N, C-alpha and C positions, 0 to 999 in steps of 0.2 A: 282802239279798243283797250279797255283797262284789263290788267292781268286779273286772273281769278284769285280769290283770297285763299288763305290757309283754312283748313278744316280741323275742328276738334273731334276726336274720335276716341271712344272708350269701348273696351271689350267686356261684355257681361256674360255670365255663365249661360251656356246653351246657345250663344250667338257668336262665339269667337271665330269660327270658320267663316261665317257670313260677314263678319267685320273685316277680315282679311280680304275677302272677295270685294267688298265695298272699297277698301283701300286701293286695290288694284284698279278699280273703276275710277276712283278719284285721281289716281296718277294718269290714267289714259285720257281723262278729260282735261288735263292740264292745270289742275289746281296748284297753288304755289307751295303747299306744304301740308303736313298732317301733324297735329300736336295732341298728345295723349295726357289726360289728367291723371292724378295719382290714384283715384278710385278705379277699380277694375284692373289693377296692376299695370300702370303706364309703362314701366320699364319692361315688363314681360311682353307687352304689345309692341313696344319699339324693337325688341329682339326679333319678334315675328315679322315686323315690317322690313327689317334688314334683309330677311331671307325671301320675302314675297314681292317686294317692289324693287325697282332698278334705278330710278333717276330722281324721284321726288325727295326733297329734304323732309325730315321728320324729327320729332323729339318729344321730350316730356314738357308739358306746359308748366307744371311745377311738381317736382319730386320733393316730398317732404324730408328735410334733413334729419328730423327726429325719429323717423320710423325704420331706418336701416343704418348700419354702421358705415362710416365713410369708406373703409376698406372693401366692404361688400359692394357698395355703389361703384367704387373704382373698378373692381373686377368686371361688373356687368357693363358699365359704361364703356370700358375699353373694348370689351367683346363686341358690343353693338357698333361702336365706332369703326372697328376693323372690318366687321362683316358688311357694313354698309358703305365701305370705302369713303368714309368721311361725311356722309349725309346726315349723321345723327347730331342733334342739338340737345345738350343736357341742361335743361332748365331746372333750377333748384330754388327752394324757398322754405319759409318757416311755417306756413299754414296759418291757423288762427286758434283762438282759445277754445271754441266748441270742439275742435278736433282733439286738442290736448286733453280736455276733460273726458271725452268719449274713450280715448286710448289710455287714460290714467298717466299721462306724461307730465313731468315737471320740467319746465324749460327755463333757460336763463335769459340773458339779454340778446335780443335778435341779432344785432350787428356783430357783437363779439362771437356769438354762436356760429353765424354764417362764415365769419373769417376763419374760425377754428376748423370748421367743417372743410372749407376749401383747402386749408393747409394740410389737414389730415388726408383729404382726397388726393392731393398732389404727392403726398408721401408714398402712396401706393403705386405711383406711376411705374417705377422700375419693374416691379413684379407683375403688374397687371397689363402693361403695354401702354401704348400712346392713348391719352385721354382726349376727348373733345374739350374745348374750352367751356367751362360752365357759364351758363347765362343765369344771372341772379334776378330773381323776382323780389323787388324791394319797393318800399313806399317812400315817398318824399316827405320831408317834415311838413307839418301843417303850417300854412302861411297865415 
C-alpha cells in the first residue's frame, strides 16, 4: 500500500478551531504531513499545529521572505521547532509579482535576496534558539 500524501491546510477566519480539529484527524489517519500556505497566516497555523498534533511533520509550504523581517521569522520558527520537537519544516520563498504589487513591495534579485534572508535568519539563531533548516522554494532556469 502506498503512503498517504501530505495535505495542504489553511486556517481562515471563523474556521480556525475546526482546522485544528481537521489537522488532528489528518494525523490520526496517517497522512505524511501537513503544509500551510502563506495566506491565512501559515506560521501561526504551524504554531498551533505544534501544540495540537503529536507525530505528523508539518510546515510552511512557502513563507514569503518579503513580508516579515528575518529576525521575526527566526524567533517564530525557533519557537515552533522547539514546541514540535523537530517536526516543523520551514519552507521559504519569494512569491510572485502580483503579490508584490498588492502589498506595495519593491523587491530585488530573487537569488541574492533569498541568500541574504537565509544569512540574516541564521544570524538570529543564538537569541532565538535552534532553527529548523529552511527549505527553499526555487525555480530552475528555463531550458
